[in-house]
Rosetta silent file (secondary structure, phi, psi, omega in degrees, C-alpha in Angstrom):
SEQUENCE: XXXXXXXXXXXXXXXXXXXXXXXXXXXXXXXXXXXXXXXXXXXXXXXXXXXXXXXXXXXXXXXXXXXXXXXXXXXXXXXXXXXXXXXXXXXXXXXXXXXXXXXXXXXXXXXXX
SCORE:     score description
SCORE:     0.000 S_00000001
   1 L     0.000  124.577 -169.465    0.000    0.000    0.000 S_00000001
   2 L   -62.615  -34.980 -175.590    1.627    3.203   -1.213 S_00000001
   3 L  -102.918   11.832 -177.475    0.743    5.491    1.693 S_00000001
   4 L   -83.757  122.998  179.996    1.199    3.002    4.562 S_00000001
   5 H   -55.353  -48.421 -176.373    3.867    4.039    7.084 S_00000001
   6 H   -71.632  -31.096  173.548    4.815    0.457    7.988 S_00000001
   7 H   -62.596  -41.104  179.033    4.947   -0.641    4.338 S_00000001
   8 H   -66.870  -38.667  176.971    7.415    2.204    3.760 S_00000001
   9 H   -63.928  -47.714 -179.216    9.476    1.187    6.801 S_00000001
  10 H   -62.198  -31.186 -179.714    9.600   -2.453    5.663 S_00000001
  11 L   -83.404   -4.382 -179.993   10.653   -1.314    2.174 S_00000001
  12 L    81.509   11.547 -179.924   13.488    0.799    3.619 S_00000001
  13 L   -81.147  -22.933  176.322   11.935    4.078    2.450 S_00000001
  14 L  -124.424  131.140 -177.475   11.668    5.359    6.034 S_00000001
  15 L   -66.149  149.308  175.564   14.516    4.718    8.480 S_00000001
  16 L  -153.295  165.890  175.392   14.022    2.446   11.469 S_00000001
  17 L   -95.771   95.053 -175.133   16.142    0.580   13.958 S_00000001
  18 E   -67.829  136.464  176.094   15.906   -2.925   12.531 S_00000001
  19 E  -110.764  -33.644 -174.377   15.908   -5.826   14.971 S_00000001
  20 E  -157.378  146.278  172.832   14.965   -8.676   12.620 S_00000001
  21 E  -156.371  137.570  167.812   14.209   -9.248    8.970 S_00000001
  22 L  -137.396 -165.804 -175.715   13.470  -12.193    6.719 S_00000001
  23 L   -68.446  -21.329 -175.970   11.648  -12.505    3.417 S_00000001
  24 L  -118.305  -16.316 -170.469    8.170  -12.087    5.014 S_00000001
  25 E  -129.614  145.656  174.967    8.688  -10.302    8.351 S_00000001
  26 E  -135.130  138.315  178.710   10.290   -7.069    9.535 S_00000001
  27 E  -133.700  141.220 -176.966   10.834   -5.993   13.164 S_00000001
  28 E  -150.231  159.419 -179.496   12.049   -2.669   14.503 S_00000001
  29 E   -74.460  138.315  177.585   12.296   -0.707   17.745 S_00000001
  30 L   -68.020  139.244 -178.870    9.339    1.498   18.650 S_00000001
  31 L   -78.397  -12.489  176.972   10.190    5.220   18.522 S_00000001
  32 L  -131.526   70.187 -172.316    8.123    5.863   21.680 S_00000001
  33 L   -61.529  139.817  177.758    8.881    2.799   23.846 S_00000001
  34 L  -103.073    1.921  178.295    6.459    1.864   26.603 S_00000001
  35 L  -156.272  163.690  179.180    8.891   -0.620   28.189 S_00000001
  36 L   -54.274  -36.770  171.421   12.676   -1.107   28.178 S_00000001
  37 E  -113.298  118.524  178.096   12.183   -3.493   25.245 S_00000001
  38 E  -142.498  104.500 -174.720    9.489   -2.358   22.817 S_00000001
  39 E  -122.983  138.654  175.077    9.690   -3.847   19.348 S_00000001
  40 E  -101.389  134.280 -179.617    7.141   -3.804   16.533 S_00000001
  41 E  -122.462  125.729 -175.213    6.867   -6.907   14.360 S_00000001
  42 E  -131.240  149.730  165.677    5.051   -6.693   11.019 S_00000001
  43 E   -74.417  143.830  178.101    4.392   -8.833    7.989 S_00000001
  44 L   -67.831  -32.562  176.163    5.994   -7.163    4.972 S_00000001
  45 L   -74.315  141.958 -177.818    2.790   -7.716    2.999 S_00000001
  46 L   -74.583  121.309  169.095    0.081   -5.210    3.863 S_00000001
  47 L  -130.878  128.828 -172.480   -2.686   -6.554    6.092 S_00000001
  48 L   -65.604  -39.145 -177.994   -4.736   -3.809    7.742 S_00000001
  49 L  -171.681 -178.620  175.711   -5.301   -5.438   11.135 S_00000001
  50 H   -56.625  -32.712 -178.971   -6.197   -8.683   12.865 S_00000001
  51 H   -64.140  -16.232 -178.874   -9.678   -8.218   11.383 S_00000001
  52 H  -103.636   10.688  176.786   -8.190   -8.771    7.906 S_00000001
  53 L   -75.106  131.547 -176.641   -6.473  -12.100    8.639 S_00000001
  54 L  -131.822  170.121  173.747   -7.801  -14.765    6.263 S_00000001
  55 L   -58.173  -28.392 -178.838   -6.983  -18.367    5.361 S_00000001
  56 L   -75.834  -27.119 -177.807   -4.992  -16.949    2.431 S_00000001
  57 L  -116.606    0.873 -176.149   -2.719  -14.728    4.561 S_00000001
  58 H   -64.425  -22.157  176.267   -2.686  -16.464    7.956 S_00000001
  59 H   -62.154  -28.927  177.653    0.659  -18.101    7.142 S_00000001
  60 H   -68.104  -37.410  177.999    2.152  -14.600    7.459 S_00000001
  61 H   -67.059  -41.173  176.571    0.815  -14.291   11.002 S_00000001
  62 H   -59.639  -43.120  179.743    2.318  -17.674   11.874 S_00000001
  63 H   -64.433  -38.296  176.425    5.653  -16.481   10.497 S_00000001
  64 H   -59.396  -44.755 -178.627    5.382  -13.271   12.563 S_00000001
  65 H   -69.454  -31.532  172.732    4.911  -15.335   15.733 S_00000001
  66 H   -62.974  -42.367  178.202    7.891  -17.534   14.864 S_00000001
  67 H   -65.474  -40.051  179.272    9.926  -14.328   14.535 S_00000001
  68 H   -57.214  -44.770  179.224    8.553  -12.992   17.834 S_00000001
  69 H   -61.310  -42.709  179.102    9.870  -16.059   19.662 S_00000001
  70 H   -65.551  -42.908 -179.059   13.309  -15.645   18.062 S_00000001
  71 H   -64.663  -45.266 -179.685   13.416  -11.909   18.804 S_00000001
  72 H   -59.740  -41.787  177.942   12.391  -12.354   22.442 S_00000001
  73 H   -64.583  -46.147 -179.180   15.137  -14.924   22.937 S_00000001
  74 H   -63.937  -30.932  179.769   17.728  -12.712   21.221 S_00000001
  75 L   -83.339   -4.308  178.296   16.646   -9.747   23.379 S_00000001
  76 L    74.795   29.137 -179.008   17.098  -11.806   26.550 S_00000001
  77 L   -83.457   58.926 -174.059   13.463  -11.626   27.640 S_00000001
  78 L   -74.761  -19.796 -179.440   13.843  -14.750   29.771 S_00000001
  79 L   -92.078   -1.851  177.873   11.513  -13.555   32.546 S_00000001
  80 L   122.870  165.473  179.227    8.627  -13.015   30.139 S_00000001
  81 E  -161.285  164.941  179.327    7.196  -10.518   27.708 S_00000001
  82 E  -114.399  143.430  174.094    3.870   -9.333   26.360 S_00000001
  83 E  -119.646  125.001 -175.110    2.665   -9.461   22.741 S_00000001
  84 E  -131.236  139.959  170.407   -0.087   -6.971   21.856 S_00000001
  85 L  -134.748  121.103  176.857   -1.976   -6.121   18.685 S_00000001
  86 L   -87.903  139.359 -176.241   -4.533   -3.314   18.652 S_00000001
  87 L  -126.756  102.557  177.741   -7.398   -3.756   16.203 S_00000001
  88 L    93.553  164.952 -175.272   -9.310   -0.661   15.167 S_00000001
  89 H   -60.597  -41.565 -178.611   -9.614    2.897   16.409 S_00000001
  90 H   -64.943  -22.886  178.528  -11.389    2.035   19.676 S_00000001
  91 H   -91.835   -5.056  178.866   -8.480   -0.239   20.605 S_00000001
  92 L    94.752   14.716  177.909   -5.911    2.453   19.825 S_00000001
  93 L   -70.026  116.531 -177.825   -4.637    1.196   16.460 S_00000001
  94 L  -103.219  -23.593  175.209   -2.929    4.237   14.958 S_00000001
  95 L  -116.695  120.839 -174.065   -1.181    2.597   11.978 S_00000001
  96 L   -89.316   64.277  172.396   -3.478    0.432    9.899 S_00000001
  97 L  -141.899  125.119 -177.591   -0.956   -2.274    9.067 S_00000001
  98 L   -49.144  126.077  177.376   -1.062   -5.446   11.151 S_00000001
  99 E  -150.897  152.398 -179.571    1.622   -5.208   13.804 S_00000001
 100 E  -122.812  132.033  176.574    2.486   -6.816   17.094 S_00000001
 101 E   -91.280  129.282  167.568    4.209   -5.063   19.972 S_00000001
 102 E   -99.702  119.834  179.901    6.764   -7.041   21.972 S_00000001
 103 E  -120.851  129.384  179.485    6.977   -5.442   25.422 S_00000001
 104 E  -170.518 -169.324  179.085    9.408   -6.594   28.074 S_00000001
 105 L    93.984   -1.082  174.761   12.466   -5.889   30.105 S_00000001
 106 L  -159.743  167.313  176.284   10.550   -5.128   33.298 S_00000001
 107 L   -72.408  126.407 -178.829    7.590   -6.517   35.208 S_00000001
 108 L   -96.076  144.718  178.260    4.447   -5.446   33.382 S_00000001
 109 L   -82.468  165.125  177.950    1.172   -4.657   35.142 S_00000001
 110 L   -94.923    6.164 -178.400   -2.115   -6.331   34.255 S_00000001
 111 L   -61.639  129.380  177.579   -3.895   -2.984   34.035 S_00000001
 112 L  -113.781  119.699 -178.297   -6.057   -2.741   30.927 S_00000001
 113 L   -81.866    0.000    0.000   -6.954    0.810   29.897 S_00000001
């Protein structure tokens, strides 16, 4: 998608601090971290949100979760971490490209806003 921020990041058109990349997945550090480790993991192909996951593209989500496990291990998140995906405006999704936040590096609260 031509005007998608995360598509541009994955394509290298906008700079980011890359953490992981393979042929289908790209991961980078969040520019406004909410925890000591805050990484965004995206499929390179544009999917708008969790609501747009289908049988045809669900293999990309599986690949994202395989990458999340590798990234968490590489980041030393041995005491645990949280994986979050916001879906839609009411949930706080600000970039409409499927993405998962890896949050860790400290004890996280269970508070849900």
